[in-house]
C-alpha positions in Angstrom: 77.4 215.4 139.6 79.4 215.4 136.4 80.1 211.9 135.0 83.1 212.4 132.9 83.4 208.7 131.9 82.6 207.8 128.3 81.2 204.5 129.6 78.1 206.4 130.9 75.8 204.0 132.7 78.6 201.4 133.0 81.1 203.7 134.6 82.7 203.4 138.0 82.1 207.2 138.4 78.3 206.6 138.0 78.3 203.7 140.5 80.1 206.0 143.0 77.5 208.7 142.4 74.7 206.2 143.0 76.4 205.1 146.2 76.6 208.6 147.5 73.0 209.2 146.6 71.9 206.2 148.5 74.2 207.2 151.4 72.6 210.7 151.6 68.9 210.3 150.7 68.2 213.8 152.1 70.2 215.4 149.2 69.1 215.6 145.6 71.7 214.4 143.1 71.4 215.1 139.4 73.9 213.4 137.1 75.1 214.8 133.8 76.9 212.4 131.5 79.3 214.9 130.1 81.8 212.3 129.0 79.4 210.7 126.6 77.8 214.0 125.4 80.8 216.3 125.2 80.4 216.9 121.5 76.8 217.9 121.9 77.6 220.2 124.8 80.4 221.8 122.7 77.8 222.7 120.1 75.1 223.8 122.5 75.9 224.4 126.2 72.4 225.6 127.1 71.2 222.2 128.5 74.2 222.1 130.9 73.8 225.7 131.9 70.1 225.1 132.7 71.0 222.1 134.9 73.7 224.0 136.7 71.4 226.9 137.5 
């Protein structure tokens, strides 16, 4: 899941993702905090690419 909120751990987006994860324990969810790290990802997209693969 891509968390686009700059609030990161305090975002409603993340709370929704955690709810969905709890609702579907048979699925694996990985959360990328792209809203907080967008400048880093603009400079080097490799960590995001690795997670998406």
